[in-house]
Biopython code that builds the backbone (N, CA, C, O; Angstrom):
import numpy as np
from Bio.PDB.StructureBuilder import StructureBuilder

atoms = [
    (1, "MET", "N", (19.597, 9.493, -15.832)),
    (1, "MET", "CA", (18.367, 9.234, -15.149)),
    (1, "MET", "C", (18.610, 8.776, -13.722)),
    (1, "MET", "O", (19.553, 8.030, -13.456)),
    (2, "THR", "N", (17.724, 9.240, -12.762)),
    (2, "THR", "CA", (17.834, 8.780, -11.251)),
    (2, "THR", "C", (16.764, 7.791, -11.227)),
    (2, "THR", "O", (15.669, 7.970, -11.759)),
    (3, "ARG", "N", (17.145, 6.646, -10.537)),
    (3, "ARG", "CA", (16.233, 5.585, -10.210)),
    (3, "ARG", "C", (15.970, 5.571, -8.701)),
    (3, "ARG", "O", (16.878, 5.784, -7.899)),
    (4, "SER", "N", (14.730, 5.318, -8.336)),
    (4, "SER", "CA", (14.381, 5.296, -6.765)),
    (4, "SER", "C", (14.083, 3.656, -6.760)),
    (4, "SER", "O", (13.532, 3.031, -7.665)),
    (5, "LEU", "N", (14.570, 3.146, -5.558)),
    (5, "LEU", "CA", (14.212, 1.736, -5.374)),
    (5, "LEU", "C", (13.014, 1.910, -4.347)),
    (5, "LEU", "O", (13.010, 2.780, -3.477)),
    (6, "VAL", "N", (11.938, 0.930, -4.556)),
    (6, "VAL", "CA", (10.781, 0.927, -4.015)),
    (6, "VAL", "C", (10.386, -0.574, -3.533)),
    (6, "VAL", "O", (10.597, -1.494, -4.322)),
    (7, "ILE", "N", (9.855, -0.831, -2.340)),
    (7, "ILE", "CA", (9.451, -2.045, -2.138)),
    (7, "ILE", "C", (7.902, -2.217, -1.776)),
    (7, "ILE", "O", (7.289, -1.250, -1.325)),
    (8, "ASP", "N", (7.325, -3.341, -1.956)),
    (8, "ASP", "CA", (6.069, -3.452, -1.581)),
    (8, "ASP", "C", (5.841, -4.548, -0.455)),
    (8, "ASP", "O", (6.435, -5.625, -0.418)),
    (9, "VAL", "N", (4.939, -4.134, 0.409)),
    (9, "VAL", "CA", (4.668, -5.056, 1.568)),
    (9, "VAL", "C", (3.150, -5.241, 1.626)),
    (9, "VAL", "O", (2.359, -4.501, 1.041)),
    (10, "SER", "N", (2.772, -6.420, 2.472)),
    (10, "SER", "CA", (1.325, -6.601, 2.668)),
    (10, "SER", "C", (1.247, -7.141, 4.076)),
    (10, "SER", "O", (2.127, -6.942, 4.914)),
    (11, "ALA", "N", (0.176, -7.814, 4.283)),
    (11, "ALA", "CA", (-0.109, -8.416, 5.678)),
    (11, "ALA", "C", (0.850, -9.510, 6.014)),
    (11, "ALA", "O", (0.957, -9.899, 7.177)),
    (12, "TYR", "N", (1.640, -10.084, 4.915)),
    (12, "TYR", "CA", (2.607, -11.060, 5.168)),
    (12, "TYR", "C", (3.873, -10.471, 5.809)),
    (12, "TYR", "O", (4.767, -11.249, 6.140)),
    (13, "GLN", "N", (4.000, -9.244, 5.993)),
    (13, "GLN", "CA", (5.227, -8.548, 6.614)),
    (13, "GLN", "C", (4.535, -7.650, 7.697)),
    (13, "GLN", "O", (4.362, -6.447, 7.499)),
    (14, "PRO", "N", (4.175, -8.234, 8.765)),
    (14, "PRO", "CA", (3.606, -7.479, 9.900)),
    (14, "PRO", "C", (4.749, -6.710, 10.491)),
    (14, "PRO", "O", (4.508, -5.698, 11.148)),
    (15, "GLN", "N", (6.020, -7.135, 10.295)),
    (15, "GLN", "CA", (7.006, -6.414, 10.934)),
    (15, "GLN", "C", (7.318, -4.969, 10.171)),
    (15, "GLN", "O", (8.156, -4.168, 10.583)),
    (16, "ALA", "N", (6.569, -4.794, 9.090)),
    (16, "ALA", "CA", (6.657, -3.494, 8.439)),
    (16, "ALA", "C", (5.981, -2.329, 9.214)),
    (16, "ALA", "O", (6.009, -1.149, 8.865)),
    (17, "THR", "N", (5.381, -2.824, 10.298)),
    (17, "THR", "CA", (4.774, -1.640, 11.265)),
    (17, "THR", "C", (5.822, -1.161, 12.213)),
    (17, "THR", "O", (5.506, -0.297, 13.032)),
    (18, "TYR", "N", (6.995, -1.617, 12.187)),
    (18, "TYR", "CA", (7.999, -1.171, 12.954)),
    (18, "TYR", "C", (8.985, -0.178, 12.138)),
    (18, "TYR", "O", (9.255, -0.387, 10.955)),
    (19, "TYR", "N", (9.466, 0.847, 12.821)),
    (19, "TYR", "CA", (10.219, 1.896, 12.132)),
    (19, "TYR", "C", (11.654, 1.097, 11.749)),
    (19, "TYR", "O", (12.221, 1.298, 10.675)),
    (20, "SER", "N", (12.090, 0.303, 12.616)),
    (20, "SER", "CA", (13.388, -0.337, 12.361)),
    (20, "SER", "C", (13.293, -1.070, 10.964)),
    (20, "SER", "O", (14.317, -1.120, 10.282)),
    (21, "PHE", "N", (12.193, -1.608, 10.526)),
    (21, "PHE", "CA", (12.160, -2.356, 9.327)),
    (21, "PHE", "C", (12.399, -1.485, 8.156)),
    (21, "PHE", "O", (13.166, -1.784, 7.240)),
    (22, "TRP", "N", (11.663, -0.322, 8.231)),
    (22, "TRP", "CA", (11.950, 0.614, 7.206)),
    (22, "TRP", "C", (13.110, 1.415, 7.181)),
    (22, "TRP", "O", (13.511, 1.913, 6.129)),
    (23, "GLU", "N", (13.710, 1.584, 8.320)),
    (23, "GLU", "CA", (15.061, 2.296, 8.508)),
    (23, "GLU", "C", (16.054, 1.387, 7.875)),
    (23, "GLU", "O", (16.897, 1.919, 7.153)),
    (24, "LYS", "N", (16.083, 0.062, 8.039)),
    (24, "LYS", "CA", (17.052, -0.908, 7.330)),
    (24, "LYS", "C", (16.923, -0.782, 5.795)),
    (24, "LYS", "O", (17.925, -0.672, 5.088)),
    (25, "TRP", "N", (15.703, -0.800, 5.307)),
    (25, "TRP", "CA", (15.571, -0.679, 3.938)),
    (25, "TRP", "C", (15.989, 0.704, 3.367)),
    (25, "TRP", "O", (16.514, 0.827, 2.261)),
    (26, "LYS", "N", (15.717, 1.730, 4.200)),
    (26, "LYS", "CA", (16.193, 3.052, 3.726)),
    (26, "LYS", "C", (17.753, 3.221, 3.608)),
    (26, "LYS", "O", (18.308, 3.899, 2.743)),
    (27, "ALA", "N", (18.341, 2.552, 4.538)),
    (27, "ALA", "CA", (19.899, 2.542, 4.583)),
    (27, "ALA", "C", (20.331, 1.788, 3.318)),
    (27, "ALA", "O", (21.390, 2.072, 2.759)),
    (28, "ARG", "N", (19.552, 0.874, 2.889)),
    (28, "ARG", "CA", (19.985, 0.152, 1.579)),
    (28, "ARG", "C", (19.507, 0.843, 0.221)),
    (28, "ARG", "O", (19.539, 0.270, -0.868)),
    (29, "GLY", "N", (19.070, 2.113, 0.420)),
    (29, "GLY", "CA", (18.652, 2.872, -0.753)),
    (29, "GLY", "C", (17.263, 2.914, -1.106)),
    (29, "GLY", "O", (16.883, 3.669, -2.001)),
    (30, "VAL", "N", (16.404, 2.102, -0.425)),
    (30, "VAL", "CA", (14.971, 2.248, -0.890)),
    (30, "VAL", "C", (14.378, 3.674, -0.402)),
    (30, "VAL", "O", (14.713, 4.202, 0.658)),
    (31, "ARG", "N", (13.541, 4.172, -1.231)),
    (31, "ARG", "CA", (13.096, 5.547, -1.092)),
    (31, "ARG", "C", (11.428, 5.463, -1.013)),
    (31, "ARG", "O", (10.811, 6.466, -0.653)),
    (32, "GLY", "N", (10.825, 4.415, -1.309)),
    (32, "GLY", "CA", (9.491, 4.513, -1.247)),
    (32, "GLY", "C", (8.847, 2.985, -0.823)),
    (32, "GLY", "O", (9.471, 1.926, -0.895)),
    (33, "ALA", "N", (7.649, 3.125, -0.433)),
    (33, "ALA", "CA", (6.967, 1.956, -0.070)),
    (33, "ALA", "C", (5.423, 1.873, -0.724)),
    (33, "ALA", "O", (4.596, 2.785, -0.735)),
    (34, "ILE", "N", (5.294, 0.721, -1.185)),
    (34, "ILE", "CA", (3.798, 0.425, -1.784)),
    (34, "ILE", "C", (3.255, -0.732, -0.864)),
    (34, "ILE", "O", (3.697, -1.878, -0.786)),
    (35, "ILE", "N", (2.216, -0.185, -0.200)),
    (35, "ILE", "CA", (1.577, -1.106, 0.764)),
    (35, "ILE", "C", (0.235, -1.745, 0.216)),
    (35, "ILE", "O", (-0.625, -1.025, -0.292)),
    (36, "LYS", "N", (0.088, -3.032, 0.325)),
    (36, "LYS", "CA", (-1.214, -3.805, -0.186)),
    (36, "LYS", "C", (-2.173, -3.375, 0.897)),
    (36, "LYS", "O", (-2.015, -3.802, 2.041)),
    (37, "LEU", "N", (-3.226, -2.495, 0.577)),
    (37, "LEU", "CA", (-4.322, -1.988, 1.581)),
    (37, "LEU", "C", (-5.498, -2.987, 1.398)),
    (37, "LEU", "O", (-6.076, -3.404, 2.402)),
    (38, "SER", "N", (-5.848, -3.359, 0.245)),
    (38, "SER", "CA", (-7.160, -4.212, 0.130)),
    (38, "SER", "C", (-7.077, -5.290, -1.069)),
    (38, "SER", "O", (-6.185, -5.298, -1.917)),
    (39, "GLU", "N", (-8.069, -6.124, -1.005)),
    (39, "GLU", "CA", (-8.211, -7.114, -2.123)),
    (39, "GLU", "C", (-9.771, -7.363, -2.205)),
    (39, "GLU", "O", (-10.555, -7.543, -1.273)),
    (40, "SER", "N", (-10.009, -7.325, -3.544)),
    (40, "SER", "CA", (-11.602, -7.475, -3.885)),
    (40, "SER", "C", (-12.560, -6.529, -3.014)),
    (40, "SER", "O", (-12.287, -5.328, -3.001)),
    (41, "THR", "N", (-13.516, -6.928, -2.382)),
    (41, "THR", "CA", (-14.314, -6.189, -1.519)),
    (41, "THR", "C", (-14.348, -6.718, -0.139)),
    (41, "THR", "O", (-15.075, -6.250, 0.738)),
    (42, "TYR", "N", (-13.520, -7.729, 0.025)),
    (42, "TYR", "CA", (-13.713, -8.455, 1.344)),
    (42, "TYR", "C", (-12.600, -8.454, 2.290)),
    (42, "TYR", "O", (-12.774, -8.776, 3.465)),
    (43, "TRP", "N", (-11.375, -8.079, 1.787)),
    (43, "TRP", "CA", (-10.166, -8.137, 2.464)),
    (43, "TRP", "C", (-9.423, -6.822, 2.608)),
    (43, "TRP", "O", (-9.206, -6.083, 1.648)),
    (44, "ARG", "N", (-9.033, -6.558, 3.884)),
    (44, "ARG", "CA", (-8.276, -5.371, 4.252)),
    (44, "ARG", "C", (-7.042, -5.790, 4.950)),
    (44, "ARG", "O", (-7.118, -6.728, 5.744)),
    (45, "ASN", "N", (-5.938, -5.210, 4.746)),
    (45, "ASN", "CA", (-4.662, -5.400, 5.386)),
    (45, "ASN", "C", (-4.662, -4.773, 6.819)),
    (45, "ASN", "O", (-4.643, -3.568, 7.067)),
    (46, "GLN", "N", (-4.689, -5.871, 7.778)),
    (46, "GLN", "CA", (-4.880, -5.403, 9.168)),
    (46, "GLN", "C", (-3.752, -4.723, 9.746)),
    (46, "GLN", "O", (-3.885, -4.181, 10.843)),
    (47, "TYR", "N", (-2.555, -4.688, 9.073)),
    (47, "TYR", "CA", (-1.475, -3.892, 9.417)),
    (47, "TYR", "C", (-1.178, -2.629, 8.593)),
    (47, "TYR", "O", (-0.251, -1.851, 8.820)),
    (48, "GLY", "N", (-2.134, -2.521, 7.554)),
    (48, "GLY", "CA", (-1.928, -1.308, 6.569)),
    (48, "GLY", "C", (-1.637, 0.113, 7.365)),
    (48, "GLY", "O", (-0.639, 0.796, 7.138)),
    (49, "ALA", "N", (-2.550, 0.421, 8.231)),
    (49, "ALA", "CA", (-2.504, 1.846, 8.784)),
    (49, "ALA", "C", (-1.066, 1.926, 9.449)),
    (49, "ALA", "O", (-0.304, 2.839, 9.131)),
    (50, "GLY", "N", (-0.703, 0.957, 10.379)),
    (50, "GLY", "CA", (0.626, 0.763, 11.003)),
    (50, "GLY", "C", (1.924, 0.925, 10.047)),
    (50, "GLY", "O", (2.857, 1.703, 10.246)),
    (51, "GLN", "N", (1.780, 0.012, 8.955)),
    (51, "GLN", "CA", (2.763, 0.141, 7.855)),
    (51, "GLN", "C", (3.002, 1.408, 7.331)),
    (51, "GLN", "O", (4.146, 1.802, 7.102)),
    (52, "ILE", "N", (1.728, 2.259, 7.066)),
    (52, "ILE", "CA", (1.927, 3.500, 6.283)),
    (52, "ILE", "C", (2.525, 4.527, 7.450)),
    (52, "ILE", "O", (3.414, 5.298, 7.088)),
    (53, "VAL", "N", (2.147, 4.565, 8.620)),
    (53, "VAL", "CA", (2.716, 5.348, 9.579)),
    (53, "VAL", "C", (4.303, 5.173, 9.826)),
    (53, "VAL", "O", (5.054, 6.128, 10.024)),
    (54, "ALA", "N", (4.679, 3.926, 9.791)),
    (54, "ALA", "CA", (6.152, 3.521, 9.891)),
    (54, "ALA", "C", (6.847, 3.877, 8.787)),
    (54, "ALA", "O", (7.982, 4.304, 9.000)),
    (55, "ALA", "N", (6.448, 3.814, 7.579)),
    (55, "ALA", "CA", (7.256, 4.118, 6.349)),
    (55, "ALA", "C", (7.132, 5.577, 6.298)),
    (55, "ALA", "O", (8.195, 6.119, 5.999)),
    (56, "LYS", "N", (6.172, 6.355, 6.496)),
    (56, "LYS", "CA", (6.120, 7.781, 6.353)),
    (56, "LYS", "C", (7.120, 8.342, 7.561)),
    (56, "LYS", "O", (7.831, 9.320, 7.327)),
    (57, "ARG", "N", (7.146, 7.760, 8.715)),
    (57, "ARG", "CA", (7.959, 8.260, 9.845)),
    (57, "ARG", "C", (9.485, 8.375, 9.567)),
    (57, "ARG", "O", (10.210, 9.267, 10.006)),
    (58, "VAL", "N", (9.854, 7.366, 8.792)),
    (58, "VAL", "CA", (11.341, 7.472, 8.349)),
    (58, "VAL", "C", (11.695, 8.049, 6.970)),
    (58, "VAL", "O", (12.765, 7.902, 6.379)),
    (59, "GLY", "N", (10.567, 8.760, 6.540)),
    (59, "GLY", "CA", (10.741, 9.605, 5.387)),
    (59, "GLY", "C", (10.620, 9.024, 3.961)),
    (59, "GLY", "O", (11.022, 9.608, 2.954)),
    (60, "LEU", "N", (10.045, 7.858, 3.979)),
    (60, "LEU", "CA", (9.775, 7.213, 2.563)),
    (60, "LEU", "C", (8.554, 7.883, 2.016)),
    (60, "LEU", "O", (7.768, 8.511, 2.725)),
    (61, "LYS", "N", (8.431, 7.724, 0.736)),
    (61, "LYS", "CA", (7.216, 8.307, 0.007)),
    (61, "LYS", "C", (6.447, 6.892, 0.004)),
    (61, "LYS", "O", (6.954, 5.794, -0.224)),
    (62, "VAL", "N", (5.168, 7.165, 0.297)),
    (62, "VAL", "CA", (4.210, 5.942, 0.695)),
    (62, "VAL", "C", (3.125, 5.920, -0.479)),
    (62, "VAL", "O", (2.518, 6.937, -0.815)),
    (63, "SER", "N", (2.956, 4.799, -1.010)),
    (63, "SER", "CA", (1.702, 4.655, -1.811)),
    (63, "SER", "C", (1.030, 3.324, -1.592)),
    (63, "SER", "O", (1.677, 2.446, -1.021)),
    (64, "GLY", "N", (-0.199, 3.088, -1.988)),
    (64, "GLY", "CA", (-0.821, 1.896, -1.754)),
    (64, "GLY", "C", (-1.203, 1.115, -2.950)),
    (64, "GLY", "O", (-1.182, 1.660, -4.054)),
    (65, "TYR", "N", (-1.562, -0.164, -2.807)),
    (65, "TYR", "CA", (-2.236, -0.866, -3.929)),
    (65, "TYR", "C", (-3.349, -1.819, -3.434)),
    (65, "TYR", "O", (-3.427, -2.296, -2.303)),
    (66, "HIS", "N", (-4.212, -2.019, -4.486)),
    (66, "HIS", "CA", (-5.367, -2.855, -4.267)),
    (66, "HIS", "C", (-5.300, -4.042, -5.194)),
    (66, "HIS", "O", (-5.197, -3.784, -6.394)),
    (67, "PHE", "N", (-5.346, -5.336, -4.808)),
    (67, "PHE", "CA", (-5.293, -6.464, -5.410)),
    (67, "PHE", "C", (-6.781, -6.818, -6.017)),
    (67, "PHE", "O", (-7.734, -7.056, -5.275)),
    (68, "SER", "N", (-6.855, -6.823, -7.236)),
    (68, "SER", "CA", (-8.252, -6.946, -7.939)),
    (68, "SER", "C", (-8.754, -8.422, -8.120)),
    (68, "SER", "O", (-7.915, -9.290, -8.359)),
    (69, "ARG", "N", (-9.967, -8.719, -8.027)),
    (69, "ARG", "CA", (-10.663, -9.925, -8.253)),
    (69, "ARG", "C", (-11.915, -9.894, -9.395)),
    (69, "ARG", "O", (-12.672, -10.832, -9.646)),
    (70, "PHE", "N", (-11.916, -8.615, -9.985)),
    (70, "PHE", "CA", (-13.169, -8.457, -10.656)),
    (70, "PHE", "C", (-13.184, -9.061, -12.171)),
    (70, "PHE", "O", (-14.197, -8.966, -12.864)),
    (71, "ILE", "N", (-12.219, -9.570, -12.550)),
    (71, "ILE", "CA", (-11.988, -10.196, -13.780)),
    (71, "ILE", "C", (-13.019, -9.770, -14.961)),
    (71, "ILE", "O", (-13.846, -10.529, -15.466)),
    (72, "GLY", "N", (-12.800, -8.370, -15.310)),
    (72, "GLY", "CA", (-13.463, -7.914, -16.527)),
    (72, "GLY", "C", (-14.999, -7.471, -16.188)),
    (72, "GLY", "O", (-15.766, -7.147, -17.095)),
    (73, "ASP", "N", (-15.342, -7.480, -14.983)),
    (73, "ASP", "CA", (-16.877, -7.239, -14.622)),
    (73, "ASP", "C", (-16.850, -5.720, -14.240)),
    (73, "ASP", "O", (-16.247, -5.305, -13.250)),
    (74, "GLY", "N", (-17.481, -5.004, -15.017)),
    (74, "GLY", "CA", (-17.299, -3.537, -14.811)),
    (74, "GLY", "C", (-18.123, -2.994, -13.555)),
    (74, "GLY", "O", (-17.731, -1.989, -12.962)),
    (75, "ASN", "N", (-19.249, -3.666, -13.169)),
    (75, "ASN", "CA", (-19.845, -3.246, -12.011)),
    (75, "ASN", "C", (-18.961, -3.800, -10.649)),
    (75, "ASN", "O", (-18.856, -3.112, -9.633)),
    (76, "ARG", "N", (-18.400, -5.034, -10.784)),
    (76, "ARG", "CA", (-17.600, -5.430, -9.688)),
    (76, "ARG", "C", (-16.271, -4.519, -9.669)),
    (76, "ARG", "O", (-15.761, -4.241, -8.583)),
    (77, "ALA", "N", (-15.791, -4.122, -10.707)),
    (77, "ALA", "CA", (-14.690, -3.100, -10.864)),
    (77, "ALA", "C", (-14.902, -1.841, -9.860)),
    (77, "ALA", "O", (-14.134, -1.424, -8.993)),
    (78, "ARG", "N", (-16.143, -1.380, -10.237)),
    (78, "ARG", "CA", (-16.255, -0.153, -9.483)),
    (78, "ARG", "C", (-16.696, -0.345, -7.931)),
    (78, "ARG", "O", (-16.584, 0.561, -7.106)),
    (79, "LEU", "N", (-17.169, -1.532, -7.660)),
    (79, "LEU", "CA", (-17.236, -1.720, -6.121)),
    (79, "LEU", "C", (-15.820, -1.932, -5.564)),
    (79, "LEU", "O", (-15.521, -1.561, -4.429)),
    (80, "GLU", "N", (-14.902, -2.577, -6.446)),
    (80, "GLU", "CA", (-13.601, -2.765, -5.866)),
    (80, "GLU", "C", (-12.799, -1.349, -5.725)),
    (80, "GLU", "O", (-11.979, -1.046, -4.859)),
    (81, "ALA", "N", (-13.248, -0.605, -6.772)),
    (81, "ALA", "CA", (-12.509, 0.718, -6.707)),
    (81, "ALA", "C", (-12.787, 1.516, -5.511)),
    (81, "ALA", "O", (-11.930, 2.068, -4.821)),
    (82, "ASN", "N", (-14.199, 1.535, -5.297)),
    (82, "ASN", "CA", (-14.660, 2.163, -4.117)),
    (82, "ASN", "C", (-14.204, 1.628, -2.709)),
    (82, "ASN", "O", (-14.057, 2.331, -1.710)),
    (83, "THR", "N", (-14.023, 0.413, -2.783)),
    (83, "THR", "CA", (-13.370, -0.437, -1.540)),
    (83, "THR", "C", (-11.856, 0.254, -1.432)),
    (83, "THR", "O", (-11.446, 0.801, -0.408)),
    (84, "ALA", "N", (-11.175, 0.142, -2.548)),
    (84, "ALA", "CA", (-9.820, 0.614, -2.460)),
    (84, "ALA", "C", (-9.689, 2.045, -1.886)),
    (84, "ALA", "O", (-8.798, 2.346, -1.092)),
    (85, "ILE", "N", (-10.578, 2.863, -2.309)),
    (85, "ILE", "CA", (-10.481, 4.292, -2.013)),
    (85, "ILE", "C", (-10.888, 4.571, -0.535)),
    (85, "ILE", "O", (-10.240, 5.331, 0.185)),
    (86, "VAL", "N", (-12.018, 3.898, -0.127)),
    (86, "VAL", "CA", (-12.358, 3.989, 1.394)),
    (86, "VAL", "C", (-11.384, 3.550, 2.111)),
    (86, "VAL", "O", (-11.027, 4.205, 3.090)),
    (87, "THR", "N", (-10.761, 2.369, 1.777)),
    (87, "THR", "CA", (-9.753, 1.685, 2.693)),
    (87, "THR", "C", (-8.474, 2.591, 2.725)),
    (87, "THR", "O", (-7.923, 2.760, 3.813)),
    (88, "ALA", "N", (-7.964, 3.192, 1.582)),
    (88, "ALA", "CA", (-6.841, 4.019, 1.595)),
    (88, "ALA", "C", (-7.159, 5.149, 2.463)),
    (88, "ALA", "O", (-6.343, 5.446, 3.335)),
    (89, "ASN", "N", (-8.290, 5.849, 2.332)),
    (89, "ASN", "CA", (-8.677, 6.983, 3.277)),
    (89, "ASN", "C", (-8.596, 6.413, 4.955)),
    (89, "ASN", "O", (-7.926, 6.958, 5.831)),
    (90, "THR", "N", (-9.245, 5.487, 5.091)),
    (90, "THR", "CA", (-9.333, 4.957, 6.559)),
    (90, "THR", "C", (-8.153, 4.675, 7.062)),
    (90, "THR", "O", (-8.028, 4.899, 8.266)),
    (91, "MET", "N", (-7.065, 4.162, 6.379)),
    (91, "MET", "CA", (-5.851, 3.764, 6.808)),
    (91, "MET", "C", (-4.880, 4.762, 6.889)),
    (91, "MET", "O", (-3.744, 4.601, 7.336)),
    (92, "GLY", "N", (-5.463, 6.045, 6.343)),
    (92, "GLY", "CA", (-4.474, 7.280, 6.312)),
    (92, "GLY", "C", (-3.516, 7.443, 5.149)),
    (92, "GLY", "O", (-2.559, 8.211, 5.247)),
    (93, "LEU", "N", (-3.724, 6.815, 4.168)),
    (93, "LEU", "CA", (-2.869, 7.088, 2.792)),
    (93, "LEU", "C", (-3.126, 8.565, 2.583)),
    (93, "LEU", "O", (-4.249, 9.066, 2.633)),
    (94, "GLU", "N", (-2.074, 9.186, 2.361)),
    (94, "GLU", "CA", (-2.224, 10.659, 2.250)),
    (94, "GLU", "C", (-2.961, 10.934, 0.875)),
    (94, "GLU", "O", (-2.639, 10.265, -0.107)),
    (95, "HIS", "N", (-3.985, 11.946, 0.778)),
    (95, "HIS", "CA", (-4.582, 12.271, -0.427)),
    (95, "HIS", "C", (-3.541, 12.675, -1.408)),
    (95, "HIS", "O", (-2.545, 13.307, -1.057)),
    (96, "GLY", "N", (-3.774, 12.300, -2.688)),
    (96, "GLY", "CA", (-2.659, 12.511, -3.696)),
    (96, "GLY", "C", (-1.724, 11.518, -3.767)),
    (96, "GLY", "O", (-1.003, 11.552, -4.764)),
    (97, "SER", "N", (-1.542, 10.642, -2.975)),
    (97, "SER", "CA", (-0.625, 9.431, -2.964)),
    (97, "SER", "C", (-1.035, 8.503, -4.192)),
    (97, "SER", "O", (-2.174, 8.597, -4.650)),
    (98, "ALA", "N", (-0.221, 7.714, -4.666)),
    (98, "ALA", "CA", (-0.596, 6.735, -5.767)),
    (98, "ALA", "C", (-1.352, 5.524, -5.266)),
    (98, "ALA", "O", (-0.766, 4.808, -4.455)),
    (99, "LEU", "N", (-2.333, 5.267, -5.568)),
    (99, "LEU", "CA", (-3.198, 3.936, -5.208)),
    (99, "LEU", "C", (-3.202, 3.265, -6.556)),
    (99, "LEU", "O", (-3.760, 3.743, -7.544)),
    (100, "VAL", "N", (-2.550, 2.136, -6.532)),
    (100, "VAL", "CA", (-2.223, 1.190, -7.740)),
    (100, "VAL", "C", (-3.120, 0.159, -7.805)),
    (100, "VAL", "O", (-3.561, -0.289, -6.747)),
    (101, "LEU", "N", (-3.478, -0.307, -8.873)),
    (101, "LEU", "CA", (-4.418, -1.549, -8.981)),
    (101, "LEU", "C", (-3.595, -2.584, -9.528)),
    (101, "LEU", "O", (-2.976, -2.493, -10.588)),
    (102, "ASP", "N", (-3.619, -3.743, -8.630)),
    (102, "ASP", "CA", (-2.807, -5.024, -9.266)),
    (102, "ASP", "C", (-3.894, -5.758, -9.759)),
    (102, "ASP", "O", (-4.781, -6.233, -9.050)),
    (103, "TYR", "N", (-3.811, -5.864, -11.171)),
    (103, "TYR", "CA", (-4.708, -6.849, -11.987)),
    (103, "TYR", "C", (-4.024, -7.933, -12.752)),
    (103, "TYR", "O", (-3.362, -7.692, -13.761)),
    (104, "GLU", "N", (-4.192, -9.130, -12.260)),
    (104, "GLU", "CA", (-3.505, -10.139, -12.880)),
    (104, "GLU", "C", (-4.405, -11.087, -13.672)),
    (104, "GLU", "O", (-3.916, -12.040, -14.279)),
]
sb = StructureBuilder()
sb.init_structure("model")
sb.init_model(0)
sb.init_chain("A")
sb.init_seg("    ")
for serial, (resi, resn, name, xyz) in enumerate(atoms, 1):
    if name == "N":
        sb.init_residue(resn, " ", resi, " ")
    sb.init_atom(name, np.array(xyz, "f"), 0.0, 1.0, " ", f" {name:<3s}", serial, name[0])
structure = sb.get_structure()
């Protein structure tokens, strides 16, 4: 079985907007990036679009994730899902890419 290393970043890693950040990780065997794009309905990663561009530029497979706050509320979950989708599209996440829900 072949395994691929993937790292996740968020707004706490603004340096992930630089190609050199991703080139360093790619040289260490990382093949993919999961970028935090949104949280609840009120937060969007201000660096997300740049992080997507930089990771793609060095040839990594890019996906995104949404950090949830809906706590079992179906209506709130739908609002958050829509927020995540709109944010992913706005930030340039490629259609067909994985968009993961971080539900804790």
